Structure formats: C-alpha cells, structure tokens
N, C-alpha and C positions, 0 to 999 in steps of 0.2 A: 311242936307243930312244924311241919315241913312245907315250904312254899313250892309244892309241886304244881304242875300245870297240865291240864288235859285239853286236847284240841279236838274239835269236831270239824270234819271236812265241810267246806263251803261250796254251795252250788250256785249256779246262775250268775256268772261274773258281772253281767250288766246290772242286774237287779241289786246286787249287794253293794252298790253305791251307797245304800242306805245304812250299812253297818258302820257308823261313823266312829264309835268309841272303842275303847279296849276294855276287856273284862266283862263280867256279867254272865247271865244265863240266857237261854233261848226260850224260856217259858213264855207261852202265848204267841210264839212265832212258828209259822209252818215248818214242819220237819225238813222240807226240801231247801229251806233257806237258813238253816242254822249257821251261826257264825263261828269263826275260829277264835274262840275266846278262852282265856284261862279259867279253870275251875279251882279256886283257892282251896288249899288243903287236899287236893287230889293226891292219890298215891304217888310217891316220888319215883317209883320204878315204872310208871306208865310209859308205853312206847311213845316216842315223839315229844317227850318233855323238853321244854326250852323256855327260858325267860325271854329270849330274843325275838320271838315272833308273836307277841300279843297282837290280836287283830290281823294275824298273818293272812296274806292273800293265798288263794289256792293256786299254787304255781305248777305249771307243767315243767318238769325237770328238763325235758329235751329243749324246751323253748327258753326257759328263764333262768335256771339256777347256775348255768355256766357262763361266767362273764365273757362277752364277745371277744375281748382281747385275749382270753385264754384259748378260745376255740380257733382263732386264726392268727397268723403272725402279724405283728405290728398293729394290732387292733383293727385289722380289716374286717369289713362286714360281709356276711354271706348274702346280704339282700341288696340287690342293685337299686332298690328304691331309696336307700340312704343317700342323702345329698350332703356333700361337703361344701360348706360355705367358705368361699375364699375371699370375698370382698368385704372388709370390715365396715366400709361406709354403708353397705346395704343393711346394716344392722342398727342404724340409728333410729331408736324408737321414739324420739322426740319430734313431733310435727313442727317443722320450722315456721309454720304460720300461726302457731299457738304460743301465747305468752306463758312462759314457765316461771312459776314462783321460785324465789330463792329458797334454798333449804334453811331451816332453822339451825343456827350454829349448835354444835355439840362436840365436846371433846370425849371420844370414846375411852373405855377402859374403866375398871373398878377393881376392888378387892386387891389392891397393891400389885396390879399387873404392871409389867414393863410398858412404858408409853408406846403408843402406836397411832397412826393416822389412817383414815380410810382413803382408798384410791378414789378419784373423782367418779361419782355415780354415773355420769353420762358416758363413761368409758366402759361400763359394765353392761351385762345383758347382751353380749354378742353371741350370735348363733354359731356354733361350731359345726354341727351336723344335724340332720333331721331325716325322718322316715315316716311314711304313712302305713298304718295297719289297715289294709284294705278289707280285711275280714270284718272290721267294725264299722264299715260304711253301711249304715242301716237306715231305713226309712221309718217314719213315725209309727206306721201300723205294726211293723215288726216289734218295735220297742214296746208299744202298748200291749201286744200279745205276751211278751215276756213278763211285763209288770203284772198283768192279770193272772198269768199261769202260775206265778210264784207268790201270789198273795199280796200284791201291792197295787190294787186298782185305784186307790185314792190319789195316785199321781197321774192317772190317765184322764183324758187323753193328752199325751204330750204333743205340743204344737209342731215339733220339728224332727226331722231326721238328723243324723250326725255323720261327721267324718272325724277320725282320730289320728293324731300324730304323736310321735315321740321325738324329743330334741335334746341336744346337749348344748350348754351355754356357759358363758364366763360369768363368774361372780367373784367375791372376795371373802376372806375370813381374817379378821384382825389386820387388815391392810395388805394381805398377801393374796395374789391372784390364785383362784382355784376354778375348777370346772364342776358343774353339777348337771343333773338331768331332770326332765319334766315331761308331763303329758300335756298336749293341747288338744281339746275337742271343740269343734265348732258346730253351730246349728246349720242345717240345710233346709231352706224354705223353698218348696216347689213354686210358690208364688213370687219368689225373687227378693224377699227382704234380705238385706245384708247388714243393716246397722244394729249392733248389739253391744251391751255392756259386758264387763268381765267379772267373773267370779274367780277368786283364788281359792281353789278347793284344797284344803289342807288336811292330810290324812292322819288318822290315829296311829298308834304305835304298831309298826309291822316288823320291827327288828332294828339292828344297828350296824348292818354291813351291806355291801353291794348286792349280795344275793337276796336281800330283803326288800330291795327297791320295788315299790308298787308297780312302776311302769314296766317291770319285767314280765308281769303276768296279765292275763286277760282281766282279772278283777280290778287291778289298778287303772287300766285303760278304760274299763267299763264304767267305773265310778265317774270318771270325767265325762264319758259319753252320756250317761243319764243326766248329769247336770246340764250339758249342752242341749239335750233334747227339751229341757224346760225353758230354754230361751236365753242362754248365757254363753259367751265365750268362756270356756272352762280351762283354767291353767292349774295343773295339779303337780306341784313340785315333789320330787322324791326326798328333798332335804340334802344338805351337804353330807358327804360320807356314805351315800347310798346311790351309787352310779347305776343307772339302768341300761346304759348303752355306752359303747366305746371303751376307753382305757379305764382301768381300776381307779377308784378314788385315791387321792393322796392325803385325805383328811379322814379322821374318825367322825362318826355321827355325833353331832353336837346336841345331844338329847336334852330338850327343854331349856336350851340356852337361847334366851330371847333375842339378843342381837344377831347372832349368827343365822338363826332361822328366819328372822324377819328380812334381813338383807338379801339372803339367797332367794327368798320367795319373791321379793320385789324385782330382783334381777330376772327371775323366771318370767314374770309378767312383761318386763321390758323386752326380753328376747322373743316371747310369743307375739307381741305387737309388731316387732320389727320383722318377724317372719311373715306375718299377715300383710305387712306393707311392702314386703320384698318379693320373695320367690312364691309366696302363696297369695299375692295381691289379687283382688277381685273376688275372693271367696266370701269374706265377710269384712266389714269395716268397723272395728271396735272403737267405741268412744273412749273417753278418758276417765270414766267411772269404774272403780274397782271395789268390790266387796269381798273382804277376807271372810271365809266361811269354813269352819272345821270343828271337829269333835275330839275330845280327850286331849292327846298331845296336839292334835290339830286345832282344838279350841284355844289352847295356850298359844299356839303359833298365830292364830287369827288375832288374838288380843295384842300380841307384840307387833304384828304387821301393822295394825292400826296405830299403835303407839309410835312406831318408827317412821311412819309415812311422812310427816312434816320434815323430818331430819334427813331422810335418805331418798324419798320418792316424791318430791314436791310437784312433779308434773302431773301426778294423778289426783283425782278427786275420790274421796272415800265417803260415800253417803251413808255407810253403815258397816257394822262388824257383827257377824253372827257367830257366837262362841257357845258351843254345846259341851256340857259337862267338863268345863275347863278347870284345871288346877291353877287358879289365879293367885293363890297364896300357898307357895310351896313350903313355907315354914310351918304353917298350920297342917298341911298335908303330911309333912315329915314327922310332926309330933304324933299324929295318929299312927303313922307307919311304924314308929318305934315303940308303940305300946305293946305290940305282940308281933310275932314272926309270921308273916303271911305274904300274899302277893304284893301288897302295898310296900312292904319292907324291901322286897326285891327291886321294885321300880325305884324306890328311893336310893337304893344302893347303886343302881345304874346311873341315876342323875349325879350323885356325888362323885362317882368315878369319872364320868365325862366332864363334869364341871371342873374337877381338880385338874384334869389334863388341859382343859381349855384355858383356864387361868394360869397355866404353866407353873404349877406348884407340885412337882413330883414328890417332894418330901412329905407334903400333906397326904398323899395317897398311902404311904406306909404308916403314917400316923392314924389314918382312918381305918384301914382294913388289916386284918391279921395276915401274917405271911408265914405261918407255922406249918409244920408237917401235920397232916399229909396234904392239905388243901392249897396252901400258898396262895391265898386269894388276892393279895395285893399284886402278885405277879400274874396269876392265871386269868383273873376276870377281865382285865383290859384286853388281853390277847384273845379271849373267847369272844368278846363283843365285836372285835374287829374282823373276825374270820368265820363266824358261824351264823347260819339262819336255818335251824333245824338240828335235830340230834339231841345230845344230852343236855339237861338243865344244869348249869354250873352251880346252882344253889341246892341241888338235890341232896347233898350230904350235909347241909347246914341245918342244924337242929336247935340253935339258940343264937341270940344276939351276940353272946360272948364269942361264939365261933366266927362270926362275921366281922364284928367291929372290935377294935383294940380296947384294952382296958382304959387307956388314957382318954379315948373319945367318950366311952360310956360314963366314966367318972365325971368328966367335964360337963357332959350333958345333964347328969343327975344334979351336980352342984350348981351349975351356972345357967342351965337351960340351953336348948339347942340354938336359940338365936344368938347367944353369947359364946358359943363354942366355935371359935374362929380357926381357920378361915371359912369353915363350912356354913356358918350362919350368914356370912356375907354372900356366898354363892346363892343361898336360898333367897335372901332378901332381894338381890339384884335381878333375879329371874322370876320374881313374883310381881305381877302387875300392880298390886296394891302397895308395894314398898320399894319398887325400883327407883333408882336415882334419876332415870330418864323421865323428865317431867312431861305431863300431858300438854301438848301444843296444838291440839285441834279440838273440834267439837263434834266429832262423829258419834252418832248414837250406837249403842250396843244392845243386841238381843242376847240375853243371858239365860241359857236353858240348863236345868238340872234334873236329875232323876231322884225321886224321893228315897229309893232303896239302893242307891249307887254303892256298890261294894268295892270300888277302886278309888274313886275320888270322893272324899269325905264331904257329903252334902251339907252337913251342919257347918263345917268350916267355910264352904263356899257361899252359904247364905250370908255369912259375915263379910265375905269378900264383896258381895253385891252391895251391902250397906256401906263398906269402906269406899268403894268406887263412887257411889252416889255422894258421899260426904266430901269427896275430892272434886266434885263438880261434873263428873262424867254423867252423860244422859244414858240411862240404862233401863231397858224394859225386861221384866222378870217373868219367867215361866218355869214352873216346877211340875213335872209330870207325876201324878200320884201313882204309887206302887210300881214305879219304873226303876229298872236296874240301870247300870252304866250304859249298856247298849240300847235298852228300850226307851230311855228318855229321848235321845236323838231320833230313834226310829219313829216313835209315836207322834212326835211333834214336827215331822218333816214338812207337812203341808203348811203349818204356821210359819216355819222357817222360810219356805219358798215365797209365800205371800208377803211376809215382812220384807224380804229382800226386794221383791218386785215393787212394793210400795215405796221403799227408800229410793230406788233407781228412778221411779217416775216422779219423784219430788213431792209425794204425798206427805203433808205435815204430820208430825207425831202428836198424839193426843196427850196434852200435858198431864192429864189425870192418870195416865198409864206409866208415867216416868217415875222411876225410883220408888215404886210401890211393890213391896215384897208380899205378894199374896200367898194364900195357902195352896198346897198342892191341888192340882185339878186333873181330871181325866182328860188326857190329850186325845185329839180327834182321831188319830189313826191307830189307837189301841185296838187290837183284835177283840172281837166280841166273844164273850165266854159262852 
C-alpha cells in the first residue's frame, strides 16, 4: 500500500475558514467548497502528490509561492503598505495599568536535550513589519453573501465586517531569538463597537516550509477574516518555520512540537495586541481574554497553548480552549500509524523527523530512517520538508515499513513497544498532552471535538485521551460528530464551537453535568441534509 495523496482545488478563500483539519473526504460538502485533503491510498503517480501540503491552501503562485525576499533584494517589499516598525518600545503588549501574574516556574527541556533557558517573555512579541490586505476589507453583507453562496448559511448573519493584516514578529525557540509571521483580522462595527476578545486561530497542516505559510494566500487570510466577522480579534500564526512575509525562515517547521508551537503562538498574540495598541490604535481594543481554537495540527497547538499559558503568557486570561480532532496522544496515534502504511504513517514520519531535529539528536535520525539506495530517506526527507510545498510526494516510492524505517527501529518497536523505543518514545510522550512532563497549572476548560469516522486522527485513541485528561483534573466537554470524517467533524460542529467560545468569553458558567461525560456520537447541527 502506497501513501499517495490526491488534492482537490479549494474554492472561496473566505468561506474555507471552516476547513480546519487535515485529511478526510468531501462527501456531503458542496462541490464548490471541496477541500485540499489527501486521499489515502490514492495512486502514487497522481499529479501534485505531496505529503507536505495536507490541508494546503489554494495559493496564487504569482502572489504567494515566491518568498518576498527572493523576489526583491534584501527582503524589500513591493507593497508600500508594508510598515517597518522601528521603535521596540511601541511593541510592549503589557498594559502598564494591569497587574500581571508571575509566570509559573518551569525548567524547559526534555528527552536528554542540552540545557537551555527561555528569553524573558516580555521581550518577545515585537512587531518587525506589517501590511494590510485591502482586498479583504469586507463588510458583513458581503461576507454573508459568500457564506450563503458556498453552502454555509448556518454562520450567518455575521455581525461584523473585517480588516485583515499580515505581520512579522519576534519569538524564540529553545532560548534562541527567531522571527515568525501571522495574520491579524479585526472586526469592523459600523455602530462603533471596539472592545473584543481574542481568538488564536491555529491552522491544520498546510506543509512544512515558507511556501506553505497560510498567510501567503487568500485562504489563510480569509480564515482569520471569517473568525473576525464572528466577533473576535483573530490572530492566526503561521508557526515557526513557515514565514509568510519578509526574510526566509531560519528554522525548520517544528511539526507537533508542543513547546515551540505554543511559545510562538503566544508571541503572535502579544505582537498583535502591541500593533493594535500602537500603529493601529483606535481600530479595536482587545481585552486580555484569549481562546486558543484550532483543528488537527491546530487542535494539538490549541491544547499546548493552553498548557503553556501559565508558564509563558501569564498576562493573558484563557477562559477556554477549543480543540478539534486533536492528536492529544501521539504515542497512541503512532501505534495506529505503524499498523499499516498509509497517510497516518507519513505524518508520523514527519513528526519523528522534525522532533529528532528539534531535540538535536542527529544520530537518532539515521537510527530511525533508512538511508540506502535509491531513496536515502534519512538524507532526503529533511531536505524535502524544508524546501517543498507542492510537487513530488517524497513517500511515493515507499511501499513498506521496512523501506521507511530501519530494522533496528522496527525490531525495538516489536520487542519493547513504541513507548519504550527511545529516544522516539520520549518525543511522543513529551508532545502528547496526556503524558507531557509540563504539568497542568490552570483550570481552563476544553471543548474536545472528534469525528466518528476520522481517517487521520484515530478517534478510538482520542476517546481515551479525553478520559485521561478528565482523570488528570482537566475540565473537558466532549462532542463527537456521528459519521463525520477528519474534516467533517470540525465543519459540522462549527456553530457549537462558536457558541461555546462566546459563552466562555461572557463568563457563562459551565454545566457540571456536561463536564467529563463522554457521550455517544451525535448528529452535529451543521451537517448537510441528505
């Protein structure tokens, strides 16, 4: 069985904010809004095969696929609307009149990493440059028309128009300064309302290099725009290693690494707030409530944003976390992925590659992946992930686990189990919310959404993740959409997600009878009628 991937062109960039997860089918979805998702076991010679762009946005090559720094000397921008921020003091996102909680102490590092320390978080989140996409300055009526035309009337009427910006900001990775990019979308209220809470909109897998950054295309910006139209300040990070503007990334994409993703996402929020308090002052006035909200890879990111908030972002309040089809237990997901060769196996391979690099254990990479003729996977796969977003699938010629993984890795897995096959078992444990050594230090509730027929995230494993989180004291509300795939679960429950977030932001108390109750799959309210 060959892990090929077939892609369907995506339409209506604003509307496809709703395509949160990666993988799945488009059955039951209007043809005009089919999503770019991989079809497992598709023919390996299909045009456009690639592991790197699951959930890929529909990019305009002229606009998006050429890094700006490649198009012009010294990273100059062709758009005079790009603003270079020169005054670092203008980027202080902390309101001097608001008491900031001290961070919960944490010594970072795990899995025998070399020791490192974080840079002070109040020095991060500095805006480097920003620009507005004036084409996406839309009023509520236009957004409603798009939602209705493309089959999503259940989100209408949206209460607000939107303005959309892209910005580059400072963050850190393992105590080293780096820069990353993000989208900021804000509500526009003709009646003059300016006070809004923030949603960190965390995208599903789009790829692993700069060219795959969602902010490069209308889809990525449009996703944030739809969220803003619902009444939130929407901050949509590209993640480290996926620069959407300015100079190329100096880091690889830290796929499913909880610490790196959470830190960069919190700094994206800091930078957005500082921009709204500085050069964009007067447009909106965000409060200090932030809800992480995402699906698939973004669901994993949302869970870890919530986990790291007390340690790295104590100035913000997190009234809730919305995690859709999240791989909360990577060890369990990996066990499923290694049962047979398919799309799950490919995604596991990507995680293990990037985790091995992030934990700085190059020797472990050659112990994990084969490097024999003709594929040389230990050498070629990291290079591919860093440089491609489109084109040939690097797994297209892999027909067995033995071709992909070394005999020593497979033998250890068979004899000892994946969890005891080190250092990979440690990488999986540390980046699984149910087993990470980063202890829960807050009481933020979680909305945990699954799809009954999810073909990429093993739903049976994540039901147990829900149980484990509840046993650890996390307040979790459960929703499983009946007969829903990886994409359909988030799509069909979108109204529930929106209403749940609005209720948490308004301070509405949770019903104790709904907490930590794993009910049977239900028909989610936005499922298309047959």
